[in-house]
C-alpha positions, 0 to 999 in steps of 0.5 A, spaced: 210 182 703 204 184 698 204 191 695 200 197 697 195 198 691 193 205 694 200 208 697 196 214 698 192 211 704 185 208 705 182 210 698 175 208 701 174 214 704 175 217 697 169 214 694 166 219 689 159 222 691 153 219 687 151 225 684 158 227 682 158 221 678 151 222 675 154 228 673 159 226 668 158 226 661 158 219 659 154 217 665 148 223 663 148 220 656 147 213 659 141 216 664 138 218 657 138 211 654 137 207 660 133 211 665 136 213 672 134 207 676 139 202 672 144 207 672 144 209 679 144 202 681 151 201 677 154 207 680 152 204 687 155 197 685 162 201 682 162 205 689 162 198 693 168 196 689 172 202 691 170 200 698 172 193 697 179 196 695 178 192 688 178 199 684 181 206 685 176 211 686 178 214 679 175 208 676 168 209 678 166 212 672 169 206 668 166 201 672 159 204 672 159 204 664 162 197 664 156 194 669 151 197 665 146 193 661 146 194 653 139 196 654 133 198 659 130 191 656 131 185 660 129 181 653 136 179 650 136 178 642 138 171 640 139 167 633 134 162 632 138 156 629 133 151 632 130 150 625 123 151 628 121 157 624 115 159 629 119 158 636 114 160 642 120 160 647 124 165 642 118 169 641 114 166 635 115 170 629 121 175 628 118 181 625 121 184 618 125 190 617 119 194 615 115 192 621 121 194 626 121 200 622 114 201 623 114 200 630 120 205 632 116 210 628 110 209 632 113 209 638 112 217 639 105 221 638 101 218 632 095 219 628 092 213 631 085 215 632 086 222 629 084 225 622 089 230 621 085 233 615 079 234 619 082 235 626 077 230 629 077 223 632 077 218 627 077 210 627 082 207 631 087 203 627 084 204 620 091 203 616 092 196 619 085 194 618 085 197 611 091 193 609 088 186 612 082 187 608 086 188 602 091 182 603 084 178 605 079 180 600 075 174 601 073 178 608 067 183 608 070 186 614 076 185 619 078 186 626 084 185 630 085 183 638 091 182 642 091 174 640 088 168 637 085 166 644 082 173 645 079 172 638 075 166 640 073 169 647 070 175 643 066 170 639 063 166 645 062 173 648 058 176 642 055 171 638 053 166 643 052 169 650 049 164 655 048 160 649 051 153 646 057 152 642 057 146 638 064 143 637 067 136 636 070 132 641 076 131 637 077 139 637 077 141 644 085 142 644 090 145 649 093 151 646 099 151 650 101 153 657 096 149 660 090 153 657 085 149 654 079 151 649 073 148 653 076 152 659 077 158 655 070 158 652 066 156 658 069 162 662 065 166 658 058 163 660 057 159 654 055 152 654 059 147 650 055 142 646 060 136 644 059 132 638 062 126 635 068 122 638 076 124 638 077 121 632 071 121 628 065 126 627 060 127 622 056 133 619 050 129 622 053 129 629 053 137 628 046 137 625 043 133 630 046 138 636 043 144 633 037 147 636 034 154 638 040 155 643 045 154 638 050 160 638 054 158 633 058 152 630 066 152 632 071 148 628 078 148 631 084 146 627 088 141 631 094 145 630 099 142 635 098 135 634 096 129 629 090 124 629 092 119 624 088 112 622 081 111 622 079 119 622 074 123 619 071 130 620 067 135 615 069 140 611 068 147 612 063 148 606 059 142 609 059 145 616 057 152 613 051 149 610 048 148 617 043 152 620 047 156 624 053 161 623 060 157 623 066 160 626 073 157 624 079 157 628 085 156 623 090 158 628 097 159 624 095 165 621 096 163 614 091 168 610 092 164 603 094 157 601 101 156 601 104 150 596 109 148 602 103 147 607 098 144 602 094 141 608 094 147 613 088 151 613 088 158 610 083 164 612 081 165 604 079 158 603 075 158 609 071 164 608 070 162 600 067 155 603 062 159 607 065 161 614 061 166 618 068 168 622 075 166 621 080 167 627 087 166 626 094 168 630 098 174 626 105 172 630 105 165 626 105 164 619 103 171 617 110 173 620 107 179 624 106 181 631 102 178 636 095 179 635 088 175 633 085 176 627 078 176 626 075 176 618 068 175 616 061 177 614 060 185 615 054 184 620 058 178 624 065 183 625 060 189 627 057 185 633 064 183 635 067 190 634 061 193 638 061 188 644 064 191 650 069 186 651 072 188 644 075 195 648 079 190 653 082 186 648 084 191 643 091 192 641 096 198 642 099 202 636 105 198 636 102 192 634 097 196 629 104 199 626 107 192 625 101 189 623 100 194 617 107 193 615 107 186 615 101 185 611 102 191 606 110 191 606 115 186 603 114 179 605 115 177 612 121 173 615 117 167 616 114 166 609 120 168 606 124 162 610 118 157 608 120 159 600 127 158 601 130 152 597 134 147 600 140 148 595 140 155 597 140 153 605 146 148 603 150 154 599 149 158 606 151 153 610 157 151 606 160 159 606 159 158 614 163 152 614 168 154 610 170 160 614 169 156 621 174 150 618 179 156 616 179 158 623 180 151 626 173 149 628 171 142 627 165 144 623 161 140 617 155 141 612 149 136 613 142 136 611 137 137 616 129 137 617 126 144 620 119 145 622 114 150 622 113 150 630 108 155 634 102 149 633 102 150 625 103 144 620 104 139 625 108 133 622 110 137 616 118 136 615 121 142 611 128 140 608 133 144 610 141 144 611 145 145 618 152 147 620 154 141 625 159 142 631 161 138 637 155 137 642 159 142 647 157 148 642 150 148 644 151 150 651 157 155 650 153 158 644 147 159 649 151 163 653 154 168 648 153 175 646 149 174 642 146 167 644 145 162 639 140 157 640 141 150 636 139 143 637 143 137 639 142 131 635 145 124 634 151 127 639 152 134 635 150 141 635 146 143 629 145 150 627 139 149 622 139 155 617 132 155 615 130 159 621 136 164 621 135 170 617 141 170 612 143 177 615 145 173 621 149 168 618 156 172 619 153 174 626 152 166 627 159 165 624 162 170 629 159 167 635 162 160 634 169 163 632 168 166 639 168 160 643 174 157 639 
C-alpha cells in the first residue's frame, strides 16, 4: 500500500493562481531580471507539476525559481580549452575585461551622436574611430562596419560600381559557412577580372588586366589555407605601384607586425607599402568585437563612409564601445595569449594537475600545440601545454556548468591552457572535479 502524499485531499484543486505566484517577492525580482515571458512559463511548468501531483501547491514558488534560466540570453558562456585562440564556433575573440565593462556602460543612453558641450548632434562613434586612428597612425582615416565581409562589400559598391575588380585566381577564397569572395563581390554588380593561376600570379598578370574599366586591384590574404610548393605572388608594394588603387584584405585584424606570426600580414605594413585601403576583422587577432575595419587614404575612406550602403552596414553603440576599449585599453585576451610563453603555460598546467590529482583525478601535464584559428595564421603552430585527462571527460565537461570544451587527441581529453584565460583556471579545475 502506497502512502498518500497529500493526506488533505486532491491537491490539484489548490494550484496557486498565476498572478498570485507572480506577485511573490522572489518571483517579482526574477521578472525584473529575466522578463515576464520567461518567468510566466516557469510558473506554468511548476503548476503542471502540482497537477501531476509531483509537488505540493506550496512548492510552486520554489519550483518556479529552480526552473528559471540563469539569464534571458540563451547563449551559454563556455571555457575554451581547445587550444584554438580564435574559435569561430565559440564566438571568436573573447573580449577583455575593459571591453566588457565598456559594453555594460554603453547599454543605456549614451552620447554616441551627441555633443554634450554644444547640445547638438556630433559624428557617430568618434571615440572608437579616434582610438583606431591612434592605434594605426599609418592610416590617414578609418571607418568601421559590421564585419570584414561587409568591408569588402562596401569597397566594391563604392570604389568599383559596375566596374572591374582585378584579383588573382589563387585568392578567390571561401570565407566560411559556404560564403565565397567571388560571389560576395559579384553580388554588388562589380565584375571580377581573374588573373594568374591558382599557385602563381605575377605583377605583370595584374598590369595586363588593368584598363579603363578597372575599379581597383584586390589582394586577399588566403587566411584559412596554405598553398605550398611551386608558388609566387606579388608583394603589396609591387601591386601598389600599378596604375589602379589597391585594396588589401588582411583578414585577421593584426594592426602591426607580431613576432609570433612573422608571415601574417598586418595593416600598418600594408599601408606603408602603398595600399589605398586595408580591410580587416576586429574580432580575430585584434581581440575585439565583431566588426570590419577599413583604413587608408582620406579620400578613399571618405568615399566609403558617404556611400548609401555604409548606413546599412554600420555598427551599434555596443560594438563601438567594445572596439574603443580594445584599441585604447589594456592588451586584449587574444594578443595576450599569443605573448604567453610555454614555460608560463606549463606552470599553470602543473598547478591544475596537482589539484586534480589530490582530488583523485587521473590527470597529467603534457606539452601540446595550439593554433590561432578563425582563419588566421594557417599552418602556424603555437607551443603550448595542456591538462591530459581520460577521453570520457571530453563529453561530460561539455555538459557541465559551465561547459568546458577541450579536444580529444591520441585517446585522451586535452585541456589546452593557451586558449584559457588565467582567471578561468580555477573554474576549469572545479568543472573537472565535479565529474570525479
